[in-house]
C-alpha positions as CSV (number, residue, x, y, z in Angstrom):
1,M,15.1,-16.3,-12.1
2,M,11.6,-14.9,-12.1
3,R,8.9,-17.1,-13.3
4,K,6.6,-16.3,-16.2
5,V,3.3,-14.9,-14.8
6,S,1.1,-14.7,-17.8
7,R,1.4,-14.6,-21.6
8,K,-0.4,-11.2,-21.4
9,M,2.3,-9.8,-19.1
10,F,5.2,-8.0,-20.5
11,D,8.7,-9.2,-19.5
12,H,11.0,-6.4,-18.6
13,K,12.8,-7.0,-21.9
14,Q,9.6,-6.7,-23.9
15,L,8.0,-3.7,-22.3
16,S,10.5,-1.0,-21.4
17,R,11.5,2.6,-21.8
18,D,14.9,1.7,-22.9
19,R,14.4,-1.9,-21.9
20,T,12.3,-2.2,-18.8
21,P,11.8,-5.1,-16.9
22,V,5.7,-8.3,-10.2
23,L,-4.3,-11.3,8.8
24,S,-7.4,-13.8,11.0
25,V,-7.0,-10.8,13.0
26,I,-4.8,-11.7,15.9
27,A,-6.3,-11.0,19.2
28,L,-9.5,-9.2,18.7
29,A,-11.9,-11.1,20.9
30,A,-14.3,-8.6,22.4
31,T,-12.4,-6.5,25.0
32,I,-9.0,-8.1,25.7
33,F,-7.3,-8.5,22.3
34,F,-5.4,-5.9,20.5
35,V,-5.3,-5.3,16.8
36,F,-2.3,-6.6,14.9
37,G,-1.9,-5.2,11.5
38,N,-1.6,-2.4,9.0
39,S,-0.5,-1.6,5.4
40,I,-2.0,-3.4,2.5
41,I,0.7,-5.5,1.1
42,S,-0.3,-9.0,0.1
43,T,2.8,-10.8,1.0
44,I,3.2,-13.5,-1.6
45,S,6.4,-14.3,0.3
46,L,7.3,-13.4,3.8
47,H,10.9,-14.3,3.7
48,S,12.9,-13.9,6.9
49,S,14.9,-15.9,9.4
50,S,11.7,-16.6,11.2
51,V,9.7,-17.5,8.2
52,S,9.7,-20.5,5.9
53,T,7.9,-20.7,2.5
54,R,6.8,-23.3,0.1
55,E,5.3,-23.0,-3.4
56,T,2.3,-25.0,-4.3
57,S,0.1,-24.8,-7.4
58,G,1.6,-21.5,-8.5
59,E,1.0,-19.8,-5.1
60,L,3.6,-19.0,-2.5
61,H,2.3,-19.9,0.9
62,V,3.8,-18.6,4.1
63,R,4.5,-20.7,7.1
64,I,5.7,-19.3,10.4
65,T,6.4,-22.1,12.8
66,E,5.6,-21.9,16.5
67,R,9.2,-22.3,17.4
68,Q,10.3,-19.6,15.0
69,I,7.7,-17.2,16.4
70,M,8.7,-17.9,20.0
71,S,12.3,-17.3,19.2
72,T,11.7,-13.9,17.6
73,V,8.7,-12.5,19.4
74,I,8.6,-11.5,23.0
75,K,5.1,-12.4,24.2
76,Q,3.2,-9.5,25.7
77,P,0.4,-9.8,28.2
78,L,-3.0,-9.3,26.7
79,R,-4.5,-5.9,27.5
80,S,-7.8,-4.3,26.6
81,M,-7.7,-1.9,23.7
82,Q,-8.7,0.9,26.0
83,E,-5.5,0.2,28.1
84,E,-3.4,-0.3,25.0
85,I,-4.4,2.7,22.8
86,K,-5.9,6.1,23.8
87,E,-8.3,7.7,21.4
88,V,-6.9,11.0,19.9
89,D,-8.3,13.4,17.4
90,R,-5.2,14.2,15.4
91,S,-6.8,16.3,12.6
92,E,-5.7,19.6,14.3
93,Q,-2.2,18.2,14.9
94,Q,-1.9,17.1,11.3
95,S,-2.6,20.7,10.0
96,S,-0.1,22.1,12.4
97,V,2.8,20.2,10.8
98,I,2.2,21.3,7.2
99,P,5.0,23.8,6.4
100,P,4.0,27.4,5.4
101,F,4.3,28.3,1.8
102,N,6.9,30.7,0.3
103,L,9.7,29.9,2.8
104,T,13.3,29.7,1.8
105,V,15.0,26.4,2.4
106,E,16.8,27.8,5.4
107,E,13.6,29.1,6.8
108,R,11.7,25.8,6.3
109,I,14.5,23.8,8.0
110,E,14.3,26.2,10.9
111,W,10.5,25.8,11.1
112,F,10.8,22.1,10.8
113,R,13.4,21.8,13.6
114,K,11.0,23.5,15.9
115,K,8.1,21.4,14.8
116,V,9.8,17.9,14.9
117,P,8.4,17.1,18.4
118,E,4.9,17.5,17.0
119,F,5.4,15.0,14.1
120,E,3.6,11.9,15.6
121,I,4.8,9.8,12.7
122,L,8.5,10.3,13.8
123,K,7.9,9.3,17.4
124,S,8.6,6.0,19.1
125,N,6.3,4.5,21.7
126,N,5.2,1.1,23.2
127,L,3.3,0.2,20.0
128,T,6.2,1.0,17.7
129,K,8.4,-1.3,19.9
130,E,6.0,-4.1,19.3
131,F,5.8,-3.6,15.6
132,H,8.0,-6.5,14.3
133,G,6.4,-9.0,16.7
134,R,2.9,-8.0,15.8
135,V,3.7,-8.4,12.1
136,L,5.1,-11.9,12.5
137,E,2.2,-12.8,14.8
138,F,-0.4,-11.5,12.3
139,F,1.1,-13.2,9.2
140,N,0.6,-16.7,10.4
141,N,0.1,-19.9,8.4
142,E,-3.6,-19.1,7.9
143,C,-2.8,-16.5,5.3
144,D,-3.1,-17.5,1.6
145,V,-1.9,-14.1,0.4
146,Q,-0.6,-11.2,2.4
147,F,-1.3,-7.5,1.6
148,F,0.0,-4.2,2.9
149,M,-1.5,-0.7,2.9
150,T,-0.5,2.5,4.5
151,W,-2.7,5.2,6.0
152,I,-1.0,8.4,7.2
153,S,-4.1,10.7,7.4
154,P,-6.3,11.2,10.4
155,V,-8.6,8.3,11.2
156,E,-11.7,10.5,10.6
157,S,-10.8,10.7,7.0
158,F,-10.8,7.0,6.4
159,G,-14.1,6.9,4.6
160,R,-16.5,4.6,2.6
161,R,-14.3,4.7,-0.5
162,E,-11.3,3.5,1.4
163,F,-13.4,0.8,3.0
164,L,-14.5,-0.4,-0.4
165,A,-10.9,-1.0,-1.3
166,L,-10.6,-3.3,1.8
167,E,-13.8,-5.1,0.8
168,S,-12.5,-5.8,-2.7
169,V,-9.4,-7.4,-1.4
170,F,-11.4,-10.0,0.6
171,K,-14.0,-10.5,-2.1
172,V,-11.3,-11.9,-4.3
173,H,-9.0,-13.3,-1.6
174,P,-11.3,-14.4,1.3
175,H,-8.4,-16.1,3.1
176,A,-5.9,-13.3,2.6
177,C,-4.3,-11.2,5.4
178,L,-4.4,-7.4,5.1
179,L,-2.1,-5.3,7.3
180,I,-2.5,-1.5,7.3
181,L,0.5,0.4,8.6
182,S,-1.1,3.4,10.4
183,R,-0.8,5.0,13.8
184,D,-4.2,6.5,13.4
185,L,-6.1,3.3,12.5
186,D,-4.2,1.5,15.3
187,S,-6.7,2.8,17.8
188,V,-10.2,2.2,19.2
189,Q,-11.7,4.3,16.5
190,G,-9.7,2.4,13.8
191,Y,-10.9,-0.9,15.3
192,R,-14.5,0.2,15.0
193,I,-13.9,1.0,11.3
194,L,-12.5,-2.5,10.7
195,K,-14.9,-4.3,12.9
196,P,-17.5,-5.1,10.1
197,L,-14.8,-7.1,8.3
198,L,-13.5,-8.7,11.5
199,D,-17.0,-9.8,12.4
200,R,-17.1,-11.7,9.2
201,E,-13.8,-13.3,10.1
202,F,-11.7,-11.6,7.5
203,K,-8.1,-11.2,8.6
204,V,-7.4,-7.4,8.7
205,A,-5.6,-5.3,11.2
206,A,-3.8,-2.0,11.6
207,V,-0.4,-1.6,13.3
208,T,1.7,1.3,14.3
209,P,4.9,1.1,12.2
210,D,8.4,1.3,13.7
211,L,10.1,3.5,11.1
212,S,13.5,3.2,12.7
213,F,13.2,-0.6,12.5
214,L,11.9,-0.5,8.9
215,F,14.7,1.7,7.6
216,K,17.5,0.1,9.7
217,S,20.3,-1.4,7.6
218,T,18.9,0.2,4.4
219,P,20.1,3.3,2.6
220,A,17.3,5.2,4.2
221,E,18.6,4.7,7.8
222,T,20.9,7.7,7.8
223,W,18.4,9.9,5.9
224,F,15.7,9.2,8.4
225,E,17.9,9.9,11.4
226,E,18.9,13.2,9.9
227,M,15.3,14.0,9.2
228,K,14.3,13.2,12.8
229,S,17.0,15.5,14.0
230,G,15.6,18.4,12.0
231,N,18.7,18.8,9.9
232,K,17.0,18.2,6.5
233,D,14.6,20.1,4.4
234,P,11.2,18.3,4.5
235,G,10.0,20.3,1.5
236,E,6.6,21.9,0.9
237,I,4.7,18.6,0.5
238,P,3.6,17.3,3.9
239,L,6.4,14.9,5.1
240,P,4.0,12.0,5.9
241,Q,3.0,11.8,2.3
242,N,6.6,11.4,1.2
243,L,7.2,8.9,4.1
244,S,4.3,6.8,2.8
245,N,6.3,6.4,-0.5
246,L,9.3,5.1,1.6
247,I,7.3,3.0,4.0
248,R,5.8,0.9,1.2
249,L,9.3,0.1,-0.2
250,A,10.8,-0.7,3.2
251,V,8.0,-2.9,4.4
252,L,8.1,-4.9,1.2
253,Y,11.9,-5.1,1.5
254,K,11.7,-6.4,5.1
255,Y,8.8,-8.8,4.7
256,G,8.0,-9.2,1.0
257,G,4.4,-9.1,-0.3
258,I,1.8,-7.0,-2.1
259,Y,1.4,-3.3,-1.5
260,L,-1.8,-1.5,-2.6
261,D,-2.9,2.1,-2.3
262,T,-6.2,2.6,-0.4
263,D,-7.9,3.9,-3.6
264,F,-7.4,0.7,-5.5
265,I,-10.3,-1.7,-6.2
266,V,-9.2,-5.3,-6.6
267,L,-11.0,-7.2,-9.4
268,K,-9.1,-10.6,-9.6
269,S,-6.6,-12.7,-7.7
270,F,-3.0,-11.5,-7.3
271,A,-1.9,-15.0,-6.3
272,D,-0.1,-15.6,-9.6
273,L,1.9,-12.4,-9.4
274,R,5.5,-12.2,-8.2
275,N,8.0,-9.4,-8.5
276,A,5.9,-7.0,-10.6
277,I,5.3,-3.3,-11.1
278,G,2.7,-1.7,-13.4
279,A,3.1,0.7,-16.2
280,Q,0.9,3.8,-15.9
281,S,1.3,4.7,-19.6
282,I,2.9,3.4,-22.8
283,D,3.7,5.0,-26.2
284,V,2.5,3.9,-29.7
285,S,5.3,1.3,-29.8
286,R,4.1,-0.2,-26.5
287,N,7.2,0.9,-24.6
288,W,6.3,2.2,-21.2
289,T,6.6,6.0,-20.6
290,R,5.8,6.0,-16.9
291,L,5.5,3.5,-14.1
292,N,3.6,3.9,-10.8
293,N,4.1,2.8,-7.2
294,A,0.4,2.5,-6.2
295,V,0.7,-1.3,-6.6
296,L,3.9,-3.2,-5.9
297,V,4.5,-7.0,-5.7
298,F,7.9,-8.0,-4.5
299,D,9.8,-10.7,-2.6
300,M,11.6,-9.8,0.5
301,N,15.1,-8.4,-0.1
302,H,14.5,-7.9,-3.8
303,P,17.4,-5.9,-5.2
304,L,15.1,-3.5,-7.1
305,L,13.5,-2.4,-3.8
306,L,16.9,-1.7,-2.4
307,K,17.6,0.5,-5.4
308,F,14.3,2.3,-5.0
309,I,15.2,3.0,-1.3
310,E,18.7,4.1,-2.2
311,E,17.3,6.6,-4.8
312,F,14.7,7.9,-2.3
313,A,17.4,8.7,0.3
314,S,20.0,10.1,-2.1
315,T,17.7,12.3,-4.3
316,F,14.9,13.2,-1.8
317,N,13.0,16.3,-2.9
318,G,10.0,17.3,-0.8
319,N,8.9,20.1,-3.1
320,K,8.1,18.1,-6.3
321,W,5.0,16.0,-6.3
322,G,5.8,12.4,-7.5
323,H,9.5,12.9,-7.4
324,N,9.8,10.4,-4.5
325,G,7.1,8.1,-5.8
326,P,6.0,7.3,-9.4
327,Y,8.8,9.3,-10.9
328,L,11.3,7.5,-8.6
329,V,10.4,4.0,-9.7
330,S,10.4,5.1,-13.3
331,R,13.9,6.6,-13.0
332,I,15.4,3.5,-11.4
333,V,13.8,0.9,-13.7
334,Q,15.1,2.9,-16.7
335,K,18.6,2.7,-15.2
336,V,18.7,-1.0,-14.3
337,A,16.8,-2.3,-17.4
338,E,19.9,-3.8,-19.0
339,R,21.6,-5.0,-15.8
340,P,21.6,-8.6,-14.7
341,G,20.1,-9.7,-11.4
342,Y,17.0,-7.5,-11.5
343,N,14.4,-10.1,-12.3
344,F,10.9,-8.6,-12.4
345,T,8.0,-8.0,-14.7
346,I,6.4,-4.8,-15.9
347,L,2.7,-5.2,-16.5
348,P,0.8,-3.2,-19.1
349,P,-1.4,-0.3,-18.0
350,M,-4.6,-2.5,-18.2
351,A,-3.3,-4.5,-15.2
352,F,-3.5,-1.8,-12.6
353,Y,-4.2,1.5,-14.3
354,P,-6.8,0.8,-17.0
355,V,-8.1,4.4,-16.9
356,S,-5.9,7.5,-16.7
357,W,-6.3,10.1,-14.0
358,N,-7.8,12.7,-16.3
359,R,-10.5,10.3,-17.5
360,I,-11.4,8.6,-14.2
361,G,-14.6,10.8,-14.0
362,G,-16.2,8.7,-16.7
363,F,-16.2,5.6,-14.5
364,F,-18.4,7.4,-11.9
365,K,-21.2,8.6,-14.2
366,K,-24.3,6.6,-14.9
367,P,-25.3,6.1,-18.5
368,E,-27.9,8.5,-19.8
369,N,-28.7,6.7,-23.1
370,D,-28.2,3.4,-25.0
371,V,-24.9,4.4,-26.4
372,E,-23.5,5.2,-22.9
373,S,-25.0,1.9,-21.6
374,R,-23.2,-0.1,-24.2
375,W,-20.0,1.8,-23.4
376,V,-20.4,0.8,-19.7
377,D,-21.0,-2.9,-20.7
378,A,-18.0,-2.9,-23.0
379,K,-15.7,-1.3,-20.4
380,L,-16.8,-3.9,-17.8
381,L,-16.1,-6.7,-20.3
382,Q,-12.7,-5.3,-21.0
383,L,-11.8,-5.0,-17.3
384,S,-12.8,-8.6,-16.7
385,G,-9.9,-9.7,-18.9
386,E,-6.3,-8.8,-17.9
387,T,-7.1,-6.2,-15.3
388,Y,-6.2,-7.1,-11.7
389,G,-7.7,-3.9,-10.3
390,V,-8.5,-0.3,-10.9
391,H,-6.6,2.6,-9.4
392,L,-9.1,5.4,-8.7
393,W,-6.8,8.4,-8.6
394,N,-8.4,9.6,-5.5
395,K,-6.9,13.1,-5.8
396,Q,-9.0,13.6,-8.9
397,S,-11.9,11.2,-8.3
398,S,-12.8,12.1,-4.7
399,K,-14.9,15.0,-6.0
400,F,-17.1,12.5,-7.9
401,S,-20.1,10.6,-6.5
402,I,-20.5,7.0,-7.5
403,E,-23.7,6.9,-9.5
404,E,-25.8,3.7,-9.7
405,G,-25.3,1.9,-13.0
406,S,-21.9,3.5,-13.6
407,V,-18.8,1.5,-14.2
408,M,-17.7,2.1,-10.6
409,G,-21.2,1.4,-9.3
410,R,-21.3,-2.0,-11.0
411,L,-17.7,-2.8,-10.1
412,I,-18.3,-2.3,-6.4
413,S,-21.6,-4.2,-6.5
414,D,-19.7,-7.2,-7.8
415,H,-16.7,-6.8,-5.6
416,C,-18.0,-5.9,-2.2
417,V,-18.5,-8.2,0.8
418,I,-20.7,-6.0,3.0
419,C,-22.3,-4.0,0.2
420,E,-23.8,-1.2,2.1
421,Y,-22.6,1.6,-0.2
422,K,-25.3,4.3,-0.9
423,Y,-25.2,5.6,-4.5
424,S,-25.9,9.1,-5.5
425,S,-29.0,9.6,-7.7
């Protein structure tokens, strides 16, 4: 049975649509270590045959014993990052694998079949083969909480906003481990981006995911093999974006933990959360109307994750934004609400989504008068209560500059660890 997390949380029987149910960087010494890590999921529990767990004072700690690691990880000789990873500018490659508009399904499948060899995310290499071992090595017994993130864009587009999300994780969880699943950040250039955090001894790393391993023995295995063969329609939405929705589910299912989008600012500890998902919106009766997958907190092998993965593979549609992401988790939770065995908590919008996508701009504007100043103060006081973090809706908010004195400006001032952000005037 799932434990009660907080009186302010809604049990899945209380907040529902019908009735809806919560990395010390290994080997980075100067020139001879390579980076382990990738994908922000704070693993509250890393359950596997090679992992043992214990619960103390409301927190689930992870312990991977030396014998267990040795039995599951083939030790690799240490190599320099220059030997391990070649620097590549993939921005041009990324644009070449976006399908043309206005193609028929048959035409798009034919286009995709020819382009499959150019999809880096579908390829296997030496780094993908080391994925599982690197994950186990990274999530050692020095991690209080374990986080995952994904990054499927070119490394050049990982900017100051995304770095602020990383900072906020460690401001609240200084002894956490953050693993970013990303081919592009698993590079010399990616290492340079993470180095300011590594220099301060925070445990963060990027690792190239092995998608075949992640999807193996799940309902997505056959779907992925058919996609790699070029026999499925990837849809008009770039395939890596939809794969990101699946990767977060699979990595939590395999390892358990906390997944965060890279446009999420952490405000308070996640250590008391377990098997939780957040409502994006509720109606006047306080029943949820939509869930979101920007934040997921689940144990390994949780049955709800398996249902999510099954739904992804069986109903995949690459043409509808959100169909394989927020709408997917909403569909499944609605279906399983009354069924036994799915123990999880749905948190109210204030937990992860305290501002909607169409109002996020107000968080970036500095106050121009006393009334607006009082609004900023009141909003910050509200966020200091039951809010674990703020989803920034980057698709909408990326066009806004963070103005000094704004809600966002004050949040990042209070939740940064390097604090070198330059505000707009």
